[in-house]
mmCIF file of the N, C-alpha and C atoms, coordinates in Angstrom:
data_MODEL
# 
_entry.id   MODEL 
# 
loop_
_atom_site.group_PDB 
_atom_site.id 
_atom_site.type_symbol 
_atom_site.label_atom_id 
_atom_site.label_alt_id 
_atom_site.label_comp_id 
_atom_site.label_asym_id 
_atom_site.label_entity_id 
_atom_site.label_seq_id 
_atom_site.pdbx_PDB_ins_code 
_atom_site.Cartn_x 
_atom_site.Cartn_y 
_atom_site.Cartn_z 
_atom_site.occupancy 
_atom_site.B_iso_or_equiv 
_atom_site.pdbx_formal_charge 
_atom_site.auth_seq_id 
_atom_site.auth_comp_id 
_atom_site.auth_asym_id 
_atom_site.auth_atom_id 
_atom_site.pdbx_PDB_model_num 
ATOM 1   N N  . UNK A 1 1  ? -107.566 37.425 37.630 1.00 0.00 ? 1  UNK A N  1 
ATOM 2   C CA . UNK A 1 1  ? -106.531 36.629 38.371 1.00 0.00 ? 1  UNK A CA 1 
ATOM 3   C C  . UNK A 1 1  ? -105.344 37.585 37.951 1.00 0.00 ? 1  UNK A C  1 
ATOM 4   N N  . UNK A 1 2  ? -104.523 37.575 38.900 1.00 0.00 ? 2  UNK A N  1 
ATOM 5   C CA . UNK A 1 2  ? -103.260 38.356 39.237 1.00 0.00 ? 2  UNK A CA 1 
ATOM 6   C C  . UNK A 1 2  ? -102.047 37.458 38.772 1.00 0.00 ? 2  UNK A C  1 
ATOM 7   N N  . UNK A 1 3  ? -101.472 37.727 37.499 1.00 0.00 ? 3  UNK A N  1 
ATOM 8   C CA . UNK A 1 3  ? -100.479 36.950 37.091 1.00 0.00 ? 3  UNK A CA 1 
ATOM 9   C C  . UNK A 1 3  ? -99.300  37.667 37.491 1.00 0.00 ? 3  UNK A C  1 
ATOM 10  N N  . UNK A 1 4  ? -98.383  36.837 37.957 1.00 0.00 ? 4  UNK A N  1 
ATOM 11  C CA . UNK A 1 4  ? -97.175  37.109 38.423 1.00 0.00 ? 4  UNK A CA 1 
ATOM 12  C C  . UNK A 1 4  ? -95.908  36.267 38.247 1.00 0.00 ? 4  UNK A C  1 
ATOM 13  N N  . UNK A 1 5  ? -94.786  37.083 37.858 1.00 0.00 ? 5  UNK A N  1 
ATOM 14  C CA . UNK A 1 5  ? -93.509  36.241 37.375 1.00 0.00 ? 5  UNK A CA 1 
ATOM 15  C C  . UNK A 1 5  ? -93.173  35.197 38.666 1.00 0.00 ? 5  UNK A C  1 
ATOM 16  N N  . UNK A 1 6  ? -93.042  34.083 38.365 1.00 0.00 ? 6  UNK A N  1 
ATOM 17  C CA . UNK A 1 6  ? -92.605  33.184 39.376 1.00 0.00 ? 6  UNK A CA 1 
ATOM 18  C C  . UNK A 1 6  ? -93.913  32.222 40.209 1.00 0.00 ? 6  UNK A C  1 
ATOM 19  N N  . UNK A 1 7  ? -95.093  32.667 39.693 1.00 0.00 ? 7  UNK A N  1 
ATOM 20  C CA . UNK A 1 7  ? -96.219  31.961 39.920 1.00 0.00 ? 7  UNK A CA 1 
ATOM 21  C C  . UNK A 1 7  ? -96.200  30.572 39.466 1.00 0.00 ? 7  UNK A C  1 
ATOM 22  N N  . UNK A 1 8  ? -96.550  29.561 40.233 1.00 0.00 ? 8  UNK A N  1 
ATOM 23  C CA . UNK A 1 8  ? -96.901  28.274 39.782 1.00 0.00 ? 8  UNK A CA 1 
ATOM 24  C C  . UNK A 1 8  ? -98.211  28.094 39.108 1.00 0.00 ? 8  UNK A C  1 
ATOM 25  N N  . UNK A 1 9  ? -98.369  27.350 38.193 1.00 0.00 ? 9  UNK A N  1 
ATOM 26  C CA . UNK A 1 9  ? -99.421  27.240 37.244 1.00 0.00 ? 9  UNK A CA 1 
ATOM 27  C C  . UNK A 1 9  ? -99.835  25.970 36.944 1.00 0.00 ? 9  UNK A C  1 
ATOM 28  N N  . UNK A 1 10 ? -101.201 25.509 36.397 1.00 0.00 ? 10 UNK A N  1 
ATOM 29  C CA . UNK A 1 10 ? -101.376 24.386 35.955 1.00 0.00 ? 10 UNK A CA 1 
ATOM 30  C C  . UNK A 1 10 ? -102.547 24.818 34.822 1.00 0.00 ? 10 UNK A C  1 
ATOM 31  N N  . UNK A 1 11 ? -102.426 23.801 34.105 1.00 0.00 ? 11 UNK A N  1 
ATOM 32  C CA . UNK A 1 11 ? -103.427 23.758 32.815 1.00 0.00 ? 11 UNK A CA 1 
ATOM 33  C C  . UNK A 1 11 ? -104.639 22.511 33.157 1.00 0.00 ? 11 UNK A C  1 
ATOM 34  N N  . UNK A 1 12 ? -105.812 22.770 33.444 1.00 0.00 ? 12 UNK A N  1 
ATOM 35  C CA . UNK A 1 12 ? -106.754 21.481 33.512 1.00 0.00 ? 12 UNK A CA 1 
ATOM 36  C C  . UNK A 1 12 ? -107.569 21.403 32.634 1.00 0.00 ? 12 UNK A C  1 
ATOM 37  N N  . UNK A 1 13 ? -107.241 21.870 31.576 1.00 0.00 ? 13 UNK A N  1 
ATOM 38  C CA . UNK A 1 13 ? -108.041 21.500 29.909 1.00 0.00 ? 13 UNK A CA 1 
ATOM 39  C C  . UNK A 1 13 ? -108.011 20.064 29.941 1.00 0.00 ? 13 UNK A C  1 
ATOM 40  N N  . UNK A 1 14 ? -109.377 19.365 29.643 1.00 0.00 ? 14 UNK A N  1 
ATOM 41  C CA . UNK A 1 14 ? -109.129 17.986 29.446 1.00 0.00 ? 14 UNK A CA 1 
ATOM 42  C C  . UNK A 1 14 ? -108.124 17.341 28.421 1.00 0.00 ? 14 UNK A C  1 
ATOM 43  N N  . UNK A 1 15 ? -107.930 18.151 27.321 1.00 0.00 ? 15 UNK A N  1 
ATOM 44  C CA . UNK A 1 15 ? -107.179 17.821 26.136 1.00 0.00 ? 15 UNK A CA 1 
ATOM 45  C C  . UNK A 1 15 ? -105.627 17.865 26.525 1.00 0.00 ? 15 UNK A C  1 
ATOM 46  N N  . UNK A 1 16 ? -105.225 18.748 27.661 1.00 0.00 ? 16 UNK A N  1 
ATOM 47  C CA . UNK A 1 16 ? -104.170 18.985 27.878 1.00 0.00 ? 16 UNK A CA 1 
ATOM 48  C C  . UNK A 1 16 ? -103.790 19.289 29.191 1.00 0.00 ? 16 UNK A C  1 
ATOM 49  N N  . UNK A 1 17 ? -103.589 18.321 30.031 1.00 0.00 ? 17 UNK A N  1 
ATOM 50  C CA . UNK A 1 17 ? -103.504 18.668 31.591 1.00 0.00 ? 17 UNK A CA 1 
ATOM 51  C C  . UNK A 1 17 ? -101.899 18.691 31.799 1.00 0.00 ? 17 UNK A C  1 
ATOM 52  N N  . UNK A 1 18 ? -101.620 19.878 32.339 1.00 0.00 ? 18 UNK A N  1 
ATOM 53  C CA . UNK A 1 18 ? -100.132 20.017 32.639 1.00 0.00 ? 18 UNK A CA 1 
ATOM 54  C C  . UNK A 1 18 ? -99.840  20.786 33.901 1.00 0.00 ? 18 UNK A C  1 
ATOM 55  N N  . UNK A 1 19 ? -98.768  20.318 34.565 1.00 0.00 ? 19 UNK A N  1 
ATOM 56  C CA . UNK A 1 19 ? -98.540  20.797 36.268 1.00 0.00 ? 19 UNK A CA 1 
ATOM 57  C C  . UNK A 1 19 ? -97.203  21.055 35.989 1.00 0.00 ? 19 UNK A C  1 
ATOM 58  N N  . UNK A 1 20 ? -96.854  21.651 37.017 1.00 0.00 ? 20 UNK A N  1 
ATOM 59  C CA . UNK A 1 20 ? -95.397  22.016 37.422 1.00 0.00 ? 20 UNK A CA 1 
ATOM 60  C C  . UNK A 1 20 ? -94.691  22.967 36.390 1.00 0.00 ? 20 UNK A C  1 
ATOM 61  N N  . UNK A 1 21 ? -95.848  23.959 36.025 1.00 0.00 ? 21 UNK A N  1 
ATOM 62  C CA . UNK A 1 21 ? -95.354  25.073 34.948 1.00 0.00 ? 21 UNK A CA 1 
ATOM 63  C C  . UNK A 1 21 ? -95.377  26.359 35.838 1.00 0.00 ? 21 UNK A C  1 
ATOM 64  N N  . UNK A 1 22 ? -94.570  27.305 35.299 1.00 0.00 ? 22 UNK A N  1 
ATOM 65  C CA . UNK A 1 22 ? -94.243  28.697 36.063 1.00 0.00 ? 22 UNK A CA 1 
ATOM 66  C C  . UNK A 1 22 ? -94.340  29.937 35.088 1.00 0.00 ? 22 UNK A C  1 
ATOM 67  N N  . UNK A 1 23 ? -94.753  31.029 35.546 1.00 0.00 ? 23 UNK A N  1 
ATOM 68  C CA . UNK A 1 23 ? -94.718  32.097 34.659 1.00 0.00 ? 23 UNK A CA 1 
ATOM 69  C C  . UNK A 1 23 ? -93.371  32.910 34.764 1.00 0.00 ? 23 UNK A C  1 
ATOM 70  N N  . UNK A 1 24 ? -92.816  32.902 33.595 1.00 0.00 ? 24 UNK A N  1 
ATOM 71  C CA . UNK A 1 24 ? -91.307  33.175 33.511 1.00 0.00 ? 24 UNK A CA 1 
ATOM 72  C C  . UNK A 1 24 ? -91.227  34.896 33.046 1.00 0.00 ? 24 UNK A C  1 
ATOM 73  N N  . UNK A 1 25 ? -92.516  35.329 32.228 1.00 0.00 ? 25 UNK A N  1 
ATOM 74  C CA . UNK A 1 25 ? -92.453  36.784 32.021 1.00 0.00 ? 25 UNK A CA 1 
ATOM 75  C C  . UNK A 1 25 ? -93.972  37.242 31.848 1.00 0.00 ? 25 UNK A C  1 
ATOM 76  N N  . UNK A 1 26 ? -94.210  38.377 32.039 1.00 0.00 ? 26 UNK A N  1 
ATOM 77  C CA . UNK A 1 26 ? -95.481  38.984 32.315 1.00 0.00 ? 26 UNK A CA 1 
ATOM 78  C C  . UNK A 1 26 ? -95.504  40.435 31.873 1.00 0.00 ? 26 UNK A C  1 
ATOM 79  N N  . UNK A 1 27 ? -96.346  41.018 31.269 1.00 0.00 ? 27 UNK A N  1 
ATOM 80  C CA . UNK A 1 27 ? -96.593  42.227 31.172 1.00 0.00 ? 27 UNK A CA 1 
ATOM 81  C C  . UNK A 1 27 ? -98.022  42.783 30.954 1.00 0.00 ? 27 UNK A C  1 
ATOM 82  N N  . UNK A 1 28 ? -98.599  43.700 30.802 1.00 0.00 ? 28 UNK A N  1 
ATOM 83  C CA . UNK A 1 28 ? -99.997  44.139 30.810 1.00 0.00 ? 28 UNK A CA 1 
ATOM 84  C C  . UNK A 1 28 ? -100.669 43.508 29.381 1.00 0.00 ? 28 UNK A C  1 
ATOM 85  N N  . UNK A 1 29 ? -100.041 43.251 28.492 1.00 0.00 ? 29 UNK A N  1 
ATOM 86  C CA . UNK A 1 29 ? -100.587 42.590 27.305 1.00 0.00 ? 29 UNK A CA 1 
ATOM 87  C C  . UNK A 1 29 ? -100.626 40.989 27.122 1.00 0.00 ? 29 UNK A C  1 
ATOM 88  N N  . UNK A 1 30 ? -99.483  40.323 27.805 1.00 0.00 ? 30 UNK A N  1 
ATOM 89  C CA . UNK A 1 30 ? -99.361  38.911 27.515 1.00 0.00 ? 30 UNK A CA 1 
ATOM 90  C C  . UNK A 1 30 ? -98.494  38.157 28.878 1.00 0.00 ? 30 UNK A C  1 
ATOM 91  N N  . UNK A 1 31 ? -98.757  37.056 28.929 1.00 0.00 ? 31 UNK A N  1 
ATOM 92  C CA . UNK A 1 31 ? -98.032  36.195 30.035 1.00 0.00 ? 31 UNK A CA 1 
ATOM 93  C C  . UNK A 1 31 ? -97.235  34.889 29.416 1.00 0.00 ? 31 UNK A C  1 
ATOM 94  N N  . UNK A 1 32 ? -95.941  34.702 29.567 1.00 0.00 ? 32 UNK A N  1 
ATOM 95  C CA . UNK A 1 32 ? -95.250  33.535 29.112 1.00 0.00 ? 32 UNK A CA 1 
ATOM 96  C C  . UNK A 1 32 ? -95.261  32.466 30.217 1.00 0.00 ? 32 UNK A C  1 
ATOM 97  N N  . UNK A 1 33 ? -95.765  31.371 29.952 1.00 0.00 ? 33 UNK A N  1 
ATOM 98  C CA . UNK A 1 33 ? -95.759  30.138 30.900 1.00 0.00 ? 33 UNK A CA 1 
ATOM 99  C C  . UNK A 1 33 ? -94.507  28.962 30.485 1.00 0.00 ? 33 UNK A C  1 
ATOM 100 N N  . UNK A 1 34 ? -93.904  28.571 31.393 1.00 0.00 ? 34 UNK A N  1 
ATOM 101 C CA . UNK A 1 34 ? -92.940  27.473 30.969 1.00 0.00 ? 34 UNK A CA 1 
ATOM 102 C C  . UNK A 1 34 ? -93.237  26.425 31.797 1.00 0.00 ? 34 UNK A C  1 
ATOM 103 N N  . UNK A 1 35 ? -93.309  25.171 31.073 1.00 0.00 ? 35 UNK A N  1 
ATOM 104 C CA . UNK A 1 35 ? -93.364  23.870 31.743 1.00 0.00 ? 35 UNK A CA 1 
ATOM 105 C C  . UNK A 1 35 ? -92.335  23.074 31.299 1.00 0.00 ? 35 UNK A C  1 
ATOM 106 N N  . UNK A 1 36 ? -91.249  22.898 32.067 1.00 0.00 ? 36 UNK A N  1 
ATOM 107 C CA . UNK A 1 36 ? -90.067  22.576 31.644 1.00 0.00 ? 36 UNK A CA 1 
ATOM 108 C C  . UNK A 1 36 ? -89.959  20.977 31.795 1.00 0.00 ? 36 UNK A C  1 
ATOM 109 N N  . UNK A 1 37 ? -90.921  20.241 32.340 1.00 0.00 ? 37 UNK A N  1 
ATOM 110 C CA . UNK A 1 37 ? -91.029  18.992 32.344 1.00 0.00 ? 37 UNK A CA 1 
ATOM 111 C C  . UNK A 1 37 ? -91.529  18.357 31.129 1.00 0.00 ? 37 UNK A C  1 
ATOM 112 N N  . UNK A 1 38 ? -92.117  19.266 30.113 1.00 0.00 ? 38 UNK A N  1 
ATOM 113 C CA . UNK A 1 38 ? -92.516  18.750 29.052 1.00 0.00 ? 38 UNK A CA 1 
ATOM 114 C C  . UNK A 1 38 ? -92.032  19.277 27.987 1.00 0.00 ? 38 UNK A C  1 
ATOM 115 N N  . UNK A 1 39 ? -91.259  20.322 28.303 1.00 0.00 ? 39 UNK A N  1 
ATOM 116 C CA . UNK A 1 39 ? -90.288  21.294 27.099 1.00 0.00 ? 39 UNK A CA 1 
ATOM 117 C C  . UNK A 1 39 ? -91.586  22.198 26.314 1.00 0.00 ? 39 UNK A C  1 
ATOM 118 N N  . UNK A 1 40 ? -92.317  22.538 26.856 1.00 0.00 ? 40 UNK A N  1 
ATOM 119 C CA . UNK A 1 40 ? -93.155  23.700 26.158 1.00 0.00 ? 40 UNK A CA 1 
ATOM 120 C C  . UNK A 1 40 ? -93.215  25.050 26.796 1.00 0.00 ? 40 UNK A C  1 
ATOM 121 N N  . UNK A 1 41 ? -93.464  25.842 26.062 1.00 0.00 ? 41 UNK A N  1 
ATOM 122 C CA . UNK A 1 41 ? -93.641  27.552 26.460 1.00 0.00 ? 41 UNK A CA 1 
ATOM 123 C C  . UNK A 1 41 ? -94.906  27.899 25.779 1.00 0.00 ? 41 UNK A C  1 
ATOM 124 N N  . UNK A 1 42 ? -95.711  28.557 26.745 1.00 0.00 ? 42 UNK A N  1 
ATOM 125 C CA . UNK A 1 42 ? -97.030  28.784 26.129 1.00 0.00 ? 42 UNK A CA 1 
ATOM 126 C C  . UNK A 1 42 ? -97.141  30.483 26.406 1.00 0.00 ? 42 UNK A C  1 
ATOM 127 N N  . UNK A 1 43 ? -97.447  31.407 25.513 1.00 0.00 ? 43 UNK A N  1 
ATOM 128 C CA . UNK A 1 43 ? -97.807  32.843 25.655 1.00 0.00 ? 43 UNK A CA 1 
ATOM 129 C C  . UNK A 1 43 ? -99.012  33.190 25.000 1.00 0.00 ? 43 UNK A C  1 
ATOM 130 N N  . UNK A 1 44 ? -99.525  34.056 25.860 1.00 0.00 ? 44 UNK A N  1 
ATOM 131 C CA . UNK A 1 44 ? -100.887 34.497 25.130 1.00 0.00 ? 44 UNK A CA 1 
ATOM 132 C C  . UNK A 1 44 ? -101.165 35.765 26.254 1.00 0.00 ? 44 UNK A C  1 
ATOM 133 N N  . UNK A 1 45 ? -102.419 36.267 25.924 1.00 0.00 ? 45 UNK A N  1 
ATOM 134 C CA . UNK A 1 45 ? -103.334 37.382 26.538 1.00 0.00 ? 45 UNK A CA 1 
ATOM 135 C C  . UNK A 1 45 ? -103.951 36.624 27.931 1.00 0.00 ? 45 UNK A C  1 
ATOM 136 N N  . UNK A 1 46 ? -103.769 37.229 28.949 1.00 0.00 ? 46 UNK A N  1 
ATOM 137 C CA . UNK A 1 46 ? -103.987 36.595 30.248 1.00 0.00 ? 46 UNK A CA 1 
ATOM 138 C C  . UNK A 1 46 ? -105.532 35.939 30.096 1.00 0.00 ? 46 UNK A C  1 
ATOM 139 N N  . UNK A 1 47 ? -106.638 36.841 29.759 1.00 0.00 ? 47 UNK A N  1 
ATOM 140 C CA . UNK A 1 47 ? -107.950 36.417 29.594 1.00 0.00 ? 47 UNK A CA 1 
ATOM 141 C C  . UNK A 1 47 ? -107.885 35.259 28.738 1.00 0.00 ? 47 UNK A C  1 
ATOM 142 N N  . UNK A 1 48 ? -107.272 35.101 27.753 1.00 0.00 ? 48 UNK A N  1 
ATOM 143 C CA . UNK A 1 48 ? -107.098 33.976 26.765 1.00 0.00 ? 48 UNK A CA 1 
ATOM 144 C C  . UNK A 1 48 ? -106.670 32.744 27.525 1.00 0.00 ? 48 UNK A C  1 
ATOM 145 N N  . UNK A 1 49 ? -105.558 32.774 28.251 1.00 0.00 ? 49 UNK A N  1 
ATOM 146 C CA . UNK A 1 49 ? -104.720 31.667 28.958 1.00 0.00 ? 49 UNK A CA 1 
ATOM 147 C C  . UNK A 1 49 ? -105.615 31.153 29.951 1.00 0.00 ? 49 UNK A C  1 
ATOM 148 N N  . UNK A 1 50 ? -106.533 31.922 30.783 1.00 0.00 ? 50 UNK A N  1 
ATOM 149 C CA . UNK A 1 50 ? -107.762 31.821 31.496 1.00 0.00 ? 50 UNK A CA 1 
ATOM 150 C C  . UNK A 1 50 ? -108.798 30.951 30.911 1.00 0.00 ? 50 UNK A C  1 
ATOM 151 N N  . UNK A 1 51 ? -109.215 31.246 29.768 1.00 0.00 ? 51 UNK A N  1 
ATOM 152 C CA . UNK A 1 51 ? -110.284 30.644 29.155 1.00 0.00 ? 51 UNK A CA 1 
ATOM 153 C C  . UNK A 1 51 ? -109.923 29.227 28.562 1.00 0.00 ? 51 UNK A C  1 
ATOM 154 N N  . UNK A 1 52 ? -108.445 29.063 28.606 1.00 0.00 ? 52 UNK A N  1 
ATOM 155 C CA . UNK A 1 52 ? -108.046 27.912 27.883 1.00 0.00 ? 52 UNK A CA 1 
ATOM 156 C C  . UNK A 1 52 ? -107.553 26.915 29.077 1.00 0.00 ? 52 UNK A C  1 
ATOM 157 N N  . UNK A 1 53 ? -107.898 27.257 30.341 1.00 0.00 ? 53 UNK A N  1 
ATOM 158 C CA . UNK A 1 53 ? -107.845 26.552 31.524 1.00 0.00 ? 53 UNK A CA 1 
ATOM 159 C C  . UNK A 1 53 ? -106.648 26.542 32.312 1.00 0.00 ? 53 UNK A C  1 
ATOM 160 N N  . UNK A 1 54 ? -105.635 27.705 32.235 1.00 0.00 ? 54 UNK A N  1 
ATOM 161 C CA . UNK A 1 54 ? -104.653 28.052 32.870 1.00 0.00 ? 54 UNK A CA 1 
ATOM 162 C C  . UNK A 1 54 ? -105.035 28.750 34.231 1.00 0.00 ? 54 UNK A C  1 
ATOM 163 N N  . UNK A 1 55 ? -104.737 28.089 35.237 1.00 0.00 ? 55 UNK A N  1 
ATOM 164 C CA . UNK A 1 55 ? -104.922 28.817 36.517 1.00 0.00 ? 55 UNK A CA 1 
ATOM 165 C C  . UNK A 1 55 ? -103.724 28.395 37.628 1.00 0.00 ? 55 UNK A C  1 
ATOM 166 N N  . UNK A 1 56 ? -103.879 29.265 38.784 1.00 0.00 ? 56 UNK A N  1 
ATOM 167 C CA . UNK A 1 56 ? -102.820 28.858 39.674 1.00 0.00 ? 56 UNK A CA 1 
ATOM 168 C C  . UNK A 1 56 ? -102.992 27.476 40.233 1.00 0.00 ? 56 UNK A C  1 
ATOM 169 N N  . UNK A 1 57 ? -101.768 27.066 40.535 1.00 0.00 ? 57 UNK A N  1 
ATOM 170 C CA . UNK A 1 57 ? -101.472 26.023 40.978 1.00 0.00 ? 57 UNK A CA 1 
ATOM 171 C C  . UNK A 1 57 ? -101.849 25.894 42.664 1.00 0.00 ? 57 UNK A C  1 
ATOM 172 N N  . UNK A 1 58 ? -102.966 25.356 43.121 1.00 0.00 ? 58 UNK A N  1 
ATOM 173 C CA . UNK A 1 58 ? -103.660 25.654 44.321 1.00 0.00 ? 58 UNK A CA 1 
ATOM 174 C C  . UNK A 1 58 ? -102.770 24.827 45.287 1.00 0.00 ? 58 UNK A C  1 
ATOM 175 N N  . UNK A 1 59 ? -102.201 23.877 44.958 1.00 0.00 ? 59 UNK A N  1 
ATOM 176 C CA . UNK A 1 59 ? -101.255 22.934 45.957 1.00 0.00 ? 59 UNK A CA 1 
ATOM 177 C C  . UNK A 1 59 ? -100.102 23.959 46.358 1.00 0.00 ? 59 UNK A C  1 
ATOM 178 N N  . UNK A 1 60 ? -99.292  24.657 45.233 1.00 0.00 ? 60 UNK A N  1 
ATOM 179 C CA . UNK A 1 60 ? -98.191  25.429 45.765 1.00 0.00 ? 60 UNK A CA 1 
ATOM 180 C C  . UNK A 1 60 ? -98.741  26.700 46.431 1.00 0.00 ? 60 UNK A C  1 
ATOM 181 N N  . UNK A 1 61 ? -99.856  27.165 46.251 1.00 0.00 ? 61 UNK A N  1 
ATOM 182 C CA . UNK A 1 61 ? -100.442 28.298 46.762 1.00 0.00 ? 61 UNK A CA 1 
ATOM 183 C C  . UNK A 1 61 ? -100.555 27.825 48.009 1.00 0.00 ? 61 UNK A C  1 
ATOM 184 N N  . UNK A 1 62 ? -101.367 26.882 48.490 1.00 0.00 ? 62 UNK A N  1 
ATOM 185 C CA . UNK A 1 62 ? -101.564 26.410 49.979 1.00 0.00 ? 62 UNK A CA 1 
ATOM 186 C C  . UNK A 1 62 ? -100.214 26.151 50.752 1.00 0.00 ? 62 UNK A C  1 
ATOM 187 N N  . UNK A 1 63 ? -99.194  25.771 50.100 1.00 0.00 ? 63 UNK A N  1 
ATOM 188 C CA . UNK A 1 63 ? -98.067  25.331 50.850 1.00 0.00 ? 63 UNK A CA 1 
ATOM 189 C C  . UNK A 1 63 ? -97.354  26.671 51.045 1.00 0.00 ? 63 UNK A C  1 
ATOM 190 N N  . UNK A 1 64 ? -97.452  27.736 50.162 1.00 0.00 ? 64 UNK A N  1 
ATOM 191 C CA . UNK A 1 64 ? -96.970  29.016 50.444 1.00 0.00 ? 64 UNK A CA 1 
ATOM 192 C C  . UNK A 1 64 ? -97.559  29.798 51.559 1.00 0.00 ? 64 UNK A C  1 
ATOM 193 N N  . UNK A 1 65 ? -98.909  29.444 52.008 1.00 0.00 ? 65 UNK A N  1 
ATOM 194 C CA . UNK A 1 65 ? -99.771  30.008 52.767 1.00 0.00 ? 65 UNK A CA 1 
ATOM 195 C C  . UNK A 1 65 ? -99.544  29.382 54.143 1.00 0.00 ? 65 UNK A C  1 
ATOM 196 N N  . UNK A 1 66 ? -99.110  28.286 54.367 1.00 0.00 ? 66 UNK A N  1 
ATOM 197 C CA . UNK A 1 66 ? -98.765  27.638 55.633 1.00 0.00 ? 66 UNK A CA 1 
ATOM 198 C C  . UNK A 1 66 ? -97.818  28.409 56.616 1.00 0.00 ? 66 UNK A C  1 
ATOM 199 N N  . UNK A 1 67 ? -98.277  28.385 57.841 1.00 0.00 ? 67 UNK A N  1 
ATOM 200 C CA . UNK A 1 67 ? -97.427  29.168 58.740 1.00 0.00 ? 67 UNK A CA 1 
ATOM 201 C C  . UNK A 1 67 ? -96.064  28.293 58.779 1.00 0.00 ? 67 UNK A C  1 
ATOM 202 N N  . UNK A 1 68 ? -94.756  29.049 59.082 1.00 0.00 ? 68 UNK A N  1 
ATOM 203 C CA . UNK A 1 68 ? -93.493  28.285 59.245 1.00 0.00 ? 68 UNK A CA 1 
ATOM 204 C C  . UNK A 1 68 ? -93.468  27.867 60.734 1.00 0.00 ? 68 UNK A C  1 
ATOM 205 N N  . UNK A 1 69 ? -93.002  26.598 60.964 1.00 0.00 ? 69 UNK A N  1 
ATOM 206 C CA . UNK A 1 69 ? -93.015  26.035 62.163 1.00 0.00 ? 69 UNK A CA 1 
ATOM 207 C C  . UNK A 1 69 ? -92.173  27.060 63.067 1.00 0.00 ? 69 UNK A C  1 
ATOM 208 N N  . UNK A 1 70 ? -92.656  27.021 64.304 1.00 0.00 ? 70 UNK A N  1 
ATOM 209 C CA . UNK A 1 70 ? -91.981  27.810 65.374 1.00 0.00 ? 70 UNK A CA 1 
ATOM 210 C C  . UNK A 1 70 ? -90.827  26.970 66.151 1.00 0.00 ? 70 UNK A C  1 
ATOM 211 N N  . UNK A 1 71 ? -89.687  27.063 66.289 1.00 0.00 ? 71 UNK A N  1 
ATOM 212 C CA . UNK A 1 71 ? -88.719  26.449 67.157 1.00 0.00 ? 71 UNK A CA 1 
ATOM 213 C C  . UNK A 1 71 ? -88.827  26.686 68.741 1.00 0.00 ? 71 UNK A C  1 
# 
């Protein structure tokens, strides 16, 4: 997975379903995800975050890929 600052994220782990989260910092070794609606910040190695259920928010990804309406 390609982790990028500004990317919208969700966590779909049954014990902790989170949405409305965003990557606020990223480097080769760690990623920081902020979930402002619930007031938490998660930091970890990308592969470990992915194992814990973190993934891109497909809804926001689909919206960003929609063509702009033409006038």
